[in-house]
DSSP file (Angstrom, degrees, kcal/mol; ACC not computed):
  #  RESIDUE AA STRUCTURE BP1 BP2  ACC     N-H-->O    O-->H-N    N-H-->O    O-->H-N    TCO  KAPPA ALPHA  PHI   PSI    X-CA   Y-CA   Z-CA
    1    1 A M              0   0    0      0, 0.0    51,-3.4     0, 0.0    52,-0.4   0.000 360.0 360.0 360.0 146.4   13.3    2.9   -2.4
    2    2 A E  E     -A   51   0A   0     49,-0.2     2,-0.4    50,-0.2    81,-0.4  -0.904 360.0-152.5-116.5 147.0   10.9    0.9   -0.2
    3    3 A G  E     -A   50   0A   0     47,-2.5    47,-2.6    -2,-0.4     2,-0.5  -0.894   5.5-149.7-114.4 147.8    7.2    1.6    0.5
    4    4 A E  E     -AB  49  81A   0     77,-3.0    77,-2.7    -2,-0.4     2,-0.5  -0.973  10.2-171.4-119.1 127.8    5.4    0.6    3.6
    5    5 A I  E     -AB  48  80A   0     43,-2.9    43,-3.0    -2,-0.5     2,-0.4  -0.975   4.7-173.2-119.1 121.7    1.6   -0.2    3.5
    6    6 A S  E     +AB  47  79A   0     73,-2.7    73,-2.8    -2,-0.5     2,-0.3  -0.948   8.4 168.6-118.5 140.7   -0.2   -0.7    6.7
    7    7 A V  E     - B   0  78A   0     39,-0.7    39,-0.4    -2,-0.4     5,-0.3  -0.991  32.0-112.2-148.1 140.1   -3.8   -1.9    7.0
    8    8 A A    >   -     0   0    0     69,-0.9     3,-1.1    -2,-0.3    36,-0.1  -0.360  69.3  -9.6 -78.6 153.0   -5.8   -3.0   10.0
    9    9 A G  T >  S-     0   0    0     34,-0.7     3,-1.0     1,-0.2     4,-0.2  -0.213 120.5 -21.5  69.9-149.9   -7.1   -6.5   10.8
   10   10 A D  T >> S+     0   0    0      1,-0.2     4,-1.4     2,-0.1     3,-0.5   0.482 111.6  93.1 -77.8  -3.3   -7.1   -9.4    8.3
   11   11 A E  H <> S+     0   0    0     -3,-1.1     4,-3.2     1,-0.2     5,-0.3   0.780  72.4  68.7 -64.5 -25.3   -6.9   -7.0    5.3
   12   12 A A  H <> S+     0   0    0     -3,-1.0     4,-2.5    -5,-0.3    -1,-0.2   0.946 102.9  43.8 -58.3 -46.8   -3.0   -7.3    5.3
   13   13 A G  H <> S+     0   0    0     -3,-0.5     4,-2.0    -4,-0.2    -1,-0.2   0.902 115.0  49.2 -64.6 -40.5   -3.2  -10.9    4.2
   14   14 A N  H  X S+     0   0    0     -4,-1.4     4,-2.0     2,-0.2    -2,-0.2   0.919 113.1  46.7 -63.8 -45.0   -5.9  -10.1    1.6
   15   15 A L  H  X S+     0   0    0     -4,-3.2     4,-2.9     2,-0.2     5,-0.2   0.886 108.9  55.3 -64.9 -39.6   -4.0   -7.2    0.2
   16   16 A L  H  X S+     0   0    0     -4,-2.5     4,-2.0    -5,-0.3    -2,-0.2   0.927 109.6  46.3 -59.6 -45.6   -0.8   -9.3    0.1
   17   17 A E  H  X S+     0   0    0     -4,-2.0     4,-0.6     2,-0.2    -1,-0.2   0.895 112.5  51.3 -64.3 -39.1   -2.5  -11.9   -2.0
   18   18 A W  H >< S+     0   0    0     -4,-2.0     3,-1.1     1,-0.2     4,-0.3   0.947 112.0  45.3 -62.3 -49.4   -4.0   -9.2   -4.3
   19   19 A L  H >< S+     0   0    0     -4,-2.9     3,-1.4     1,-0.3     6,-0.2   0.821 104.9  61.9 -67.5 -31.3   -0.6   -7.5   -4.9
   20   20 A R  H 3< S+     0   0    0     -4,-2.0    -1,-0.3     1,-0.3    -2,-0.2   0.681  93.6  65.3 -69.4 -15.9    1.2  -10.8   -5.5
   21   21 A Q  T << S+     0   0    0     -3,-1.1     2,-0.6    -4,-0.6    -1,-0.3   0.643  80.5  94.1 -78.7 -14.2   -1.1  -11.4   -8.5
   22   22 A E  S X> S-     0   0    0     -3,-1.4     3,-1.6    -4,-0.3     4,-0.5  -0.701  70.8-149.4 -79.2 116.1    0.4   -8.4  -10.2
   23   23 A R  G >4 S+     0   0    0     -2,-0.6     3,-1.2     1,-0.3    -1,-0.2   0.877  95.7  54.5 -55.9 -40.6    3.2   -9.6  -12.5
   24   24 A A  G 34 S+     0   0    0      1,-0.2    -1,-0.3    -3,-0.1    37,-0.1   0.655 109.0  49.2 -69.7 -13.5    5.3   -6.4  -12.1
   25   25 A L  G X> S+     0   0    0     -3,-1.6     3,-2.5    -6,-0.2     4,-0.6   0.412  78.1 133.5-103.3  -0.1    5.2   -6.8   -8.2
   26   26 A A  T << S+     0   0    0     -3,-1.2    -6,-0.1    -4,-0.5    -5,-0.0  -0.275  82.6   2.2 -55.9 127.6    6.2  -10.4   -8.2
   27   27 A G  T 34 S+     0   0    0      2,-0.2    -1,-0.3     1,-0.1    -7,-0.1   0.516 113.3  90.7  75.0   4.4    9.0  -10.9   -5.5
   28   28 A K  T <4 S+     0   0    0     -3,-2.5    23,-2.2    22,-0.1     2,-0.4   0.501  71.8  71.0-109.8  -7.6    8.8   -7.2   -4.5
   29   29 A V  E  <  +C   50   0A   0     -4,-0.6     2,-0.3    21,-0.2    21,-0.2  -0.929  53.8 166.9-118.0 133.9    6.1   -7.5   -1.7
   30   30 A R  E     -C   49   0A   0     19,-2.3    19,-2.8    -2,-0.4     2,-0.4  -0.995  31.6-123.4-142.5 151.2    6.6   -9.0    1.7
   31   31 A K  E     -C   48   0A   0     -2,-0.3     2,-0.4    17,-0.2    17,-0.2  -0.789  26.8-171.4 -95.8 133.9    4.7   -9.1    5.0
   32   32 A V  E     -C   47   0A   0     15,-3.1    15,-2.7    -2,-0.4     2,-0.2  -0.976  22.8-121.4-125.8 136.3    6.5   -7.9    8.2
   33   33 A S  E     -C   46   0A   0     -2,-0.4    13,-0.3    13,-0.2    12,-0.1  -0.535  26.7-125.2 -75.8 143.2    5.3   -8.2   11.7
   34   34 A V        -     0   0    0     11,-2.7     5,-0.1    -2,-0.2    -1,-0.1  -0.645  31.6 -99.9 -86.1 139.9    5.0   -5.0   13.6
   35   35 A P     >  -     0   0    0      0, 0.0     4,-2.4     0, 0.0     3,-0.4  -0.278  37.4-110.5 -58.4 147.2    6.8   -4.7   17.0
   36   36 A N  H  > S+     0   0    0      1,-0.2     4,-2.6     2,-0.2     5,-0.2   0.851 114.3  52.9 -50.0 -45.4    4.4   -5.3   20.0
   37   37 A G  H  > S+     0   0    0      1,-0.2     4,-1.5     2,-0.2    -1,-0.2   0.917 112.8  44.0 -60.5 -43.6    4.4   -1.7   21.2
   38   38 A R  H  > S+     0   0    0     -3,-0.4     4,-2.3     1,-0.2     6,-0.4   0.888 112.4  53.1 -67.5 -39.9    3.5   -0.3   17.8
   39   39 A A  H  X S+     0   0    0     -4,-2.4     4,-2.9     1,-0.2    -2,-0.2   0.902 107.2  51.9 -64.4 -41.1    0.9   -2.9   17.3
   40   40 A E  H  < S+     0   0    0     -4,-2.6    -1,-0.2    -5,-0.2    -2,-0.2   0.883 113.3  44.5 -62.3 -39.2   -0.8   -2.1   20.7
   41   41 A L  H  < S+     0   0    0     -4,-1.5    -2,-0.2    -5,-0.2    -1,-0.2   0.875 126.9  26.9 -73.7 -37.7   -1.0    1.5   19.8
   42   42 A S  H  < S-     0   0    0     -4,-2.3    -2,-0.2     2,-0.2    -3,-0.2   0.692  91.7-128.0-100.7 -20.2   -2.3    1.2   16.3
   43   43 A G  S  < S+     0   0    0     -4,-2.9   -34,-0.7    -5,-0.3     2,-0.5   0.484  70.9 125.1  80.4   1.7   -4.1   -2.1   16.2
   44   44 A I        +     0   0    0     -6,-0.4    -1,-0.3    -5,-0.2    -2,-0.2  -0.855  32.7 174.6-100.4 125.9   -1.9   -3.0   13.2
   45   45 A T        +     0   0    0     -2,-0.5   -11,-2.7   -38,-0.3     2,-0.3   0.667  64.8  31.2-103.4 -21.1   -0.1   -6.2   13.5
   46   46 A D  E     - C   0  33A   0    -39,-0.4   -39,-0.7   -13,-0.3     2,-0.3  -0.981  59.2-166.0-137.2 148.0    1.5   -6.6   10.0
   47   47 A V  E     -AC   6  32A   0    -15,-2.7   -15,-3.1    -2,-0.3     2,-0.5  -0.929  20.5-127.5-125.8 157.1    2.7   -4.2    7.4
   48   48 A L  E     -AC   5  31A   0    -43,-3.0   -43,-2.9    -2,-0.3     2,-0.4  -0.905  18.4-157.3-102.4 129.8    3.5   -4.9    3.7
   49   49 A M  E     -AC   4  30A   0    -19,-2.8   -19,-2.3    -2,-0.5     2,-0.4  -0.900   8.9-166.2-106.9 136.6    6.9   -3.7    2.5
   50   50 A V  E     -AC   3  29A   0    -47,-2.6   -47,-2.5    -2,-0.4     2,-0.6  -0.987  18.8-136.4-129.3 125.2    7.3   -3.1   -1.2
   51   51 A A  E     +A    2   0A   0    -23,-2.2   -49,-0.2    -2,-0.4     3,-0.2  -0.708  25.3 177.6 -78.9 119.7   10.6   -2.7   -3.2
   52   52 A L        +     0   0    0    -51,-3.4     6,-0.4    -2,-0.6     5,-0.2   0.269  45.4 105.2-109.3   9.4    9.9    0.2   -5.5
   53   53 A G        +     0   0    0    -52,-0.4     2,-0.2     4,-0.1    -1,-0.1   0.730  57.9  89.1 -68.3 -23.6   13.3    0.6   -7.2
   54   54 A S  S >  S-     0   0    0     -3,-0.2     3,-1.7     1,-0.1     4,-0.4  -0.496  92.7 -91.6 -80.3 147.3   12.4   -0.9  -10.6
   55   55 A S  T 3  S+     0   0    0      1,-0.2    -1,-0.1    -2,-0.2    -2,-0.1  -0.304 107.7   6.3 -56.8 127.1   11.0    1.3  -13.4
   56   56 A G  T 3> S+     0   0    0     -4,-0.1     4,-2.1    -3,-0.1    -1,-0.2   0.251  92.0 113.9  87.7 -12.0    7.2    1.5  -13.3
   57   57 A V  H <> S+     0   0    0     -3,-1.7     4,-2.7     1,-0.2     5,-0.2   0.891  75.5  53.1 -61.4 -41.6    6.7   -0.5  -10.0
   58   58 A G  H  > S+     0   0    0     -4,-0.4     4,-2.4    -6,-0.4    -1,-0.2   0.892 109.8  47.8 -61.4 -41.0    5.3    2.6   -8.2
   59   59 A A  H  > S+     0   0    0     54,-0.4     4,-2.1     2,-0.2    -1,-0.2   0.901 112.5  49.0 -66.6 -41.8    2.7    3.2  -10.9
   60   60 A V  H  X S+     0   0    0     -4,-2.1     4,-2.4     1,-0.2    -2,-0.2   0.919 112.2  48.6 -63.9 -42.8    1.7   -0.4  -11.0
   61   61 A L  H  X S+     0   0    0     -4,-2.7     4,-2.9     2,-0.2     5,-0.2   0.923 109.3  52.5 -65.9 -42.2    1.3   -0.5   -7.2
   62   62 A A  H  X S+     0   0    0     -4,-2.4     4,-2.1     1,-0.2    -1,-0.2   0.936 113.6  43.1 -56.4 -48.3   -0.7    2.7   -7.1
   63   63 A R  H  X S+     0   0    0     -4,-2.1     4,-2.3     2,-0.2    -1,-0.2   0.868 113.9  50.9 -69.3 -36.5   -3.2    1.3   -9.7
   64   64 A S  H  X S+     0   0    0     -4,-2.4     4,-2.5     2,-0.2    -2,-0.2   0.905 109.7  50.3 -67.4 -40.7   -3.3   -2.1   -7.9
   65   65 A L  H  X S+     0   0    0     -4,-2.9     4,-2.9     2,-0.2     5,-0.2   0.918 110.5  50.0 -62.0 -43.0   -4.0   -0.4   -4.6
   66   66 A M  H  X S+     0   0    0     -4,-2.1     4,-2.6    -5,-0.2    -2,-0.2   0.925 111.3  48.3 -63.1 -44.3   -6.8    1.6   -6.1
   67   67 A A  H  X S+     0   0    0     -4,-2.3     4,-1.3     2,-0.2    -1,-0.2   0.922 112.7  49.1 -60.0 -44.2   -8.4   -1.5   -7.7
   68   68 A Y  H  X S+     0   0    0     -4,-2.5     4,-0.7     1,-0.2     3,-0.5   0.945 113.1  45.3 -61.1 -50.0   -8.1   -3.3   -4.4
   69   69 A L  H >< S+     0   0    0     -4,-2.9     3,-0.8     1,-0.2    -1,-0.2   0.881 111.2  53.1 -63.3 -38.0   -9.7   -0.5   -2.4
   70   70 A S  H 3< S+     0   0    0     -4,-2.6    -1,-0.2     1,-0.2    -2,-0.2   0.772 106.6  54.6 -66.8 -25.7  -12.5   -0.1   -5.0
   71   71 A S  H 3< S+     0   0    0     -4,-1.3    -1,-0.2    -3,-0.5    -2,-0.2   0.637  83.8 105.8 -84.3 -13.6  -13.3   -3.8   -4.8
   72   72 A R    <<  -     0   0    0     -3,-0.8     4,-0.1    -4,-0.7    -3,-0.0  -0.454  51.2-164.9 -73.4 134.1  -13.8   -3.8   -1.0
   73   73 A T  S    S+     0   0    0     -2,-0.2     2,-0.3     2,-0.1    -1,-0.1   0.589  74.5  51.8 -94.4 -11.3  -17.4   -4.1    0.3
   74   74 A R  S    S-     0   0    0      1,-0.0     2,-0.2     0, 0.0    17,-0.1  -0.776 104.0 -78.4-118.4 168.0  -16.5   -3.0    3.8
   75   75 A S        -     0   0    0     -2,-0.3     2,-0.4    16,-0.1    -2,-0.1  -0.417  46.8-171.1 -68.4 134.6  -14.6    0.0    5.1
   76   76 A V        -     0   0    0     -2,-0.2    15,-1.9    -4,-0.1     2,-0.5  -0.995  12.0-157.8-129.5 130.5  -10.8   -0.3    4.9
   77   77 A D  E     + D   0  90A   0     -2,-0.4   -69,-0.9    13,-0.2     2,-0.4  -0.944  21.0 175.9-105.9 127.7   -8.3    2.1    6.4
   78   78 A L  E     -BD   7  89A   0     11,-2.9    11,-3.6    -2,-0.5     2,-0.4  -0.991  16.5-161.3-137.2 138.5   -4.9    1.9    4.6
   79   79 A T  E     -BD   6  88A   0    -73,-2.8   -73,-2.7    -2,-0.4     2,-0.5  -0.985   4.7-166.2-121.6 132.3   -1.7    4.0    5.1
   80   80 A V  E     -BD   5  87A   0      7,-2.5     7,-2.2    -2,-0.4     2,-0.4  -0.970  10.3-177.7-118.2 130.7    1.1    4.2    2.5
   81   81 A K  E     +BD   4  86A   0    -77,-2.7   -77,-3.0    -2,-0.5     2,-0.3  -0.991  12.7 149.7-132.3 137.1    4.5    5.6    3.5
   82   82 A T  E >   - D   0  85A   0      3,-2.7     3,-1.4    -2,-0.4   -79,-0.1  -0.851  63.9 -87.6-141.6-179.1    7.7    6.2    1.5
   83   83 A K  T 3  S+     0   0    0    -81,-0.4     3,-0.1    -2,-0.3    24,-0.1   0.670 125.4  62.9 -67.7 -11.9   10.5    8.7    1.7
   84   84 A N  T 3  S-     0   0    0     22,-0.5     2,-0.3     1,-0.3    -1,-0.2   0.563 120.9 -82.2 -86.5  -8.5    8.3   11.0   -0.5
   85   85 A G  E <   -D   82   0A   0     -3,-1.4    -3,-2.7    21,-0.2     2,-0.3  -0.927  44.9 -90.1 140.9-166.6    5.5   11.2    2.1
   86   86 A S  E     -D   81   0A   0     -2,-0.3     2,-0.4    -5,-0.2    -5,-0.2  -0.971  20.3-159.1-146.1 160.4    2.5    9.3    3.4
   87   87 A A  E     -D   80   0A   0     -7,-2.2    -7,-2.5    -2,-0.3     2,-0.5  -0.995   8.4-152.2-143.2 135.2   -1.2    9.0    2.7
   88   88 A E  E     -D   79   0A   0     -2,-0.4     2,-0.4    -9,-0.2    -9,-0.2  -0.943  23.2-172.8-105.9 124.9   -4.0    7.7    4.9
   89   89 A I  E     -D   78   0A   0    -11,-3.6   -11,-2.9    -2,-0.5     2,-0.4  -0.938  11.6-172.8-123.5 138.5   -6.8    6.4    2.8
   90   90 A N  E >   -D   77   0A   0     -2,-0.4     3,-0.9   -13,-0.2   -13,-0.2  -0.998  23.5-141.0-130.9 134.4  -10.3    5.2    3.8
   91   91 A T  G >  S+     0   0    0    -15,-1.9     3,-0.9    -2,-0.4   -14,-0.1   0.674  95.9  70.9 -70.7 -16.6  -12.7    3.5    1.4
   92   92 A R  G 3  S+     0   0    0      1,-0.2    -1,-0.2   -16,-0.2   -15,-0.1   0.857 112.9  27.0 -66.6 -32.5  -15.7    5.3    2.9
   93   93 A N  G <  S+     0   0    0     -3,-0.9     2,-0.5     2,-0.0    -1,-0.2  -0.142  87.0 158.0-118.6  35.9  -14.6    8.6    1.4
   94   94 A L    <   -     0   0    0     -3,-0.9     2,-0.7   -25,-0.1     3,-0.1  -0.509  22.0-174.9 -75.5 115.5  -12.7    7.3   -1.6
   95   95 A D     >  -     0   0    0     -2,-0.5     4,-3.0     1,-0.2     5,-0.3  -0.931  14.5-158.9-104.5 104.1  -12.2    9.8   -4.4
   96   96 A A  H  > S+     0   0    0     -2,-0.7     4,-2.5     1,-0.2     5,-0.2   0.878  84.2  46.1 -56.8 -46.9  -10.5    7.6   -7.0
   97   97 A D  H  > S+     0   0    0      2,-0.2     4,-2.1     1,-0.2    -1,-0.2   0.943 117.0  43.4 -64.2 -48.2   -8.9   10.3   -9.1
   98   98 A E  H  > S+     0   0    0      1,-0.2     4,-2.1     2,-0.2    -2,-0.2   0.900 115.2  49.2 -66.3 -40.7   -7.5   12.3   -6.2
   99   99 A T  H  X S+     0   0    0     -4,-3.0     4,-2.6     1,-0.2    -1,-0.2   0.900 110.0  51.3 -67.7 -39.0   -6.3    9.2   -4.4
  100  100 A L  H  X S+     0   0    0     -4,-2.5     4,-2.6    -5,-0.3    -1,-0.2   0.909 109.6  49.7 -62.0 -43.0   -4.6    7.9   -7.5
  101  101 A R  H  X S+     0   0    0     -4,-2.1     4,-2.0     2,-0.2    -2,-0.2   0.911 112.6  48.2 -61.5 -43.5   -2.8   11.2   -8.0
  102  102 A L  H  X S+     0   0    0     -4,-2.1     4,-2.4     2,-0.2    -2,-0.2   0.917 112.4  47.4 -64.5 -44.3   -1.7   11.1   -4.3
  103  103 A L  H  X S+     0   0    0     -4,-2.6     4,-2.8     1,-0.2    -2,-0.2   0.910 109.7  53.7 -65.5 -41.7   -0.5    7.5   -4.5
  104  104 A D  H  X S+     0   0    0     -4,-2.6     4,-0.8     1,-0.2    -1,-0.2   0.910 110.9  47.1 -60.0 -41.0    1.4    8.2   -7.8
  105  105 A R  H >< S+     0   0    0     -4,-2.0     3,-0.5     1,-0.2    -2,-0.2   0.933 115.9  43.2 -65.7 -47.0    3.2   11.1   -6.1
  106  106 A I  H 3< S+     0   0    0     -4,-2.4   -22,-0.5     1,-0.2    -2,-0.2   0.862 117.7  44.6 -68.6 -36.9    4.1    9.2   -3.0
  107  107 A L  H 3< S+     0   0    0     -4,-2.8     2,-0.3    -5,-0.2    -1,-0.2   0.478  84.8 114.6 -90.0  -2.2    5.2    6.0   -4.8
  108  108 A R    <<  -     0   0    0     -4,-0.8     2,-0.2    -3,-0.5   -24,-0.1  -0.533  63.1-135.4 -71.4 127.8    7.2    7.7   -7.5
  109  109 A D    >   -     0   0    0     -2,-0.3     3,-2.0   -57,-0.2     4,-0.4  -0.564  18.5-119.0 -80.9 149.1   10.9    6.9   -7.3
  110  110 A D  T 3  S+     0   0    0      1,-0.3    -1,-0.1    -2,-0.2    -2,-0.1   0.682 110.6  70.4 -61.3 -18.4   13.3    9.8   -7.6
  111  111 A D  T 3  S-     0   0    0    -58,-0.0    -1,-0.3     1,-0.0   -56,-0.0   0.365 130.9 -85.8 -82.4   6.1   14.8    8.0  -10.7
  112  112 A G    <         0   0    0     -3,-2.0    -2,-0.2   -57,-0.0    -1,-0.0   0.470 360.0 360.0 107.7   1.5   11.6    8.8  -12.6
  113  113 A D              0   0    0     -4,-0.4   -54,-0.4   -61,-0.1    -3,-0.1   0.469 360.0 360.0 -72.0 360.0    9.4    5.9  -11.5
């Protein structure tokens, strides 16, 4: 299963570097350019794609995303999508426990990840 993470502005590069520091995510995260039409509508030029098939990767990604969002000093809007659903998260109204539960559900692989 693959997950898509979209974030506006230069945050995509910052988030990519953050996620690449996680040993369990090594080689599983890549940045993909968004087609022009979609970029014009959303303001998002890059998305991060994450391979979630390995055991435990979804849980690691959920916790790493929470740590990243909690560390931001400015407002960040982030969207996470998988075949299990999607979540739009904003750091202005971040409820860490609720957001982590939501991310765990969305990023869980059907094989028990």
